[in-house]
N, C-alpha and C positions, 0 to 999 in steps of 0.2 A: 701165856695167860692174857697179855694185853690184846692179842688178836682175838682170843676167845671172847673177852669182854666187849670188844668192838663189834664182833659178830652178833652177840646177844643184843647189843644196843640197836643195831640195824634192824633186827627182827622185831624188837619191841617198839620201835619208833611209831609205826602206824597205829598201834594200840594206844600209845601215849598221846599221840596227836588227836586221835578220835575222842578220847576221854576229855582232853583239854578243850577241844572245840565244842563238845557236847555241854561242858560246864559253862563255857562262855555264851553259847546260844541260850541255854536255860536261864542264865542271869539276864540276858537281854530281853528274853520273852517275859520273865516275871516282872522286871522293871517296867516294861511297857504295859503289861496288863494291870499293874497297880495304878499306873497313870490313867488308864481307861476307866478304872473304878471311880475316879473322881470326875469323870465326864458323863453328864446325863445322856442317855441314849436318845438318838433322833428317831423319829418314826421310820418304819420300814419303807414307806413310800417317800420318794423325793418330792412329790407334789403336795404341798401344804397350802391350804387356803388361807386367805388373809386374816380371818378371826383367829385361827390357830396360831398363825405367825405372830399376831399381836400378843397372844397369851404367853407364848414361850420366850424365855430370855435367850439371848444369844449364847450358843454353845461355847465352851472353852475352845481356844484356838480357832475362833470363828473366822479370823482373817485368812488363816491358812486354808480352811475348808472352802471359803468363797474363792480364793485364788485357784485352788485345785479344780473346783467346779467350772470356773471360767476357762482354765487351761484345757480341760476335757472338751468343752464346747468348741473352743477355737481349733483344737486338734481335729475334731470331726469336720468342722467347716472347711479347713484347708486341705483335707484329704490325706493327712499324715505324709506330706511331701518328703520329709527328711528321713522317714523310716527305712528307706532303701540303702542308706549309708550306714554300715556297721559302726563307723566311728562315732555316730550320733548316739548310740545306745548308752554311752557312758556319761553323757552330758549332765551337768548338775543343773537341773531345772529349778529346784527350790533349795535355798539354804535354810534348813530346818531350825538352825540356831537363831536365825533372824526372827523366827516366829515364837521363840521361847522354849524350844525343845532342847534338852541337854545332850541328846545323842541323835544319831541318824536313823534310828529305827522308826518306820512309819506304819508298820502293821505286823500282824502275826498270822502266818499261814499254818493251818491245821489240817492234816490229811489222816483221818483215823485208819483207813485201809493200809497205809504205809507206816503207821505208828510214828508219824512225823509231826513235829511242831517246831517251826523255825522263824526267826525274825526276818522281816522283809525290809530291804533297803532301797532307796531311790537311786537309780543309775547302776548299770551293769558293769561297774569297774571291777578290776581283778581283786581289789581289797574286799569289796562287798560280796563277790562270788565266793571268796575264800572264807567269809564269815557266816554266810547263810544264803538266803534267796534274794535275788535282785530284780527290781522292776526295770524293764527296758525303757530308757528314755525315748520318747517318740511314740510310746504307747500310753494308754489312759492311766491316770493316777488311780491308786487302789481304793476308790471310794464308791464304786458302783454308779449306776444311773443308765438311763437309756442312751444308746449310741456310744457305748464305751467297750473297750477291750483292753483290760490290763494284762500285759504279758509279763510273766514271772519266769526268770531263767535261773537254773541251778546246775551245778556240776553233777555229773553222774558218778559221784564218788570223788573224793579229793583228799589225798594224804591220810587215808583211814576214815575220814568223815563220810557219811553216807549221802546226805542231801537227797538228790533225785535218783540215787542208784537203782532203787526198785520201783521206778515209776511204771514199769510194764505190768505191775500187779493190778493197776487201776482198770476198771471196766465201766462200760456205759451204765449210768445210774448211781455210781458211787458219789457220796457227798463230800464236799470240801468247804471249809469255812475260812473266811478272811476277816480278821478283827482289826479295824482301824481305830482311830481315836474317838470316833463318834458312834460306831455301831458294829455289830457282827453280821457280815454278809454270808449267806449260804448259797453255794453253787452245786450243780449236779453235772457230772461228766456226761457230755452229749455226743462227743465224737473224738476219735483218736486217729492221727495221721503221721506218716513218716514223710518229711519234706526235705528239700534241699536248703542249705544255708542261704542261698541267693533268693529264695522264694518269699520275699517280704510281703507279697500280696496275700500270703496265707495267714498272716497275723494282723491284718488290718481290722479296723472297726467294721462291724456288720450292721447296717442301718436297722434301727428299731430293737436291737438286742443289747443285753447287759452281759458281757462275757468276761471270763477269766481264762487265760491260756497259759498252761505250764509248758516250758520249753527246755529241752536238754539235748545232749549229744546222743547219737545213735549210729551204729550199734555200740554197746558198752566196750570201752577200750579201743575204739577206732580212732581216737584223736579228733573227733568231731566231723566225720565224713558226712553224716546226715543229721537231721534234727528229729526228735521225737516230740510231737505236739499233742497235748491233751486239752481239748476245748471244753470248757465248763460254762453252763448257763445259769444265771441267777434264778433261784426259786424263792428266796426269802430275804 
């Protein structure tokens, strides 16, 4: 009987883990979206003239927003020199608690085609990848803007949780949204590639473009032999 119960437990574990992870993700998403409701939306364009700037009060978490904007500008200026080192992907670029945020969620990724809505964390640590979707340190912060490419990594399924498991259903033209503390950015799938893990040049910022790149292992179950990259361009 004990062996039978153990066997049932092993079979049910992926389902249990999937439900628990889904509940944790949902809680993180809803907590973040409630925080966003308290934040006045910024204009869709990042170019604000001086009269408009004078009329608008500083947005909540303005210090964090400005720090991220400066980081993105510096990242582009220095050519993302550190992106070739996979160890740099997990670096903690910003301590969100120092800016008044209670947890480390920085955005919410929504992909209707995949029926996916997951919290986004800064830094592709194993903890963050086990909890949701993680921004690769060394890529742009998830705030949009010209000369940016925010690279979001996710497991292609993990202990029963789906994450980017069905990323291959995405097609050119599908829309994806990324909600940060200040606005919701809308992107459209523009290109899909299979690349090698060592091809850091394939996820670099592309001059003049506002990109969001989704990255996961390929083929499914291969242990990460290749990478499946979905390049999305900002439309709104």
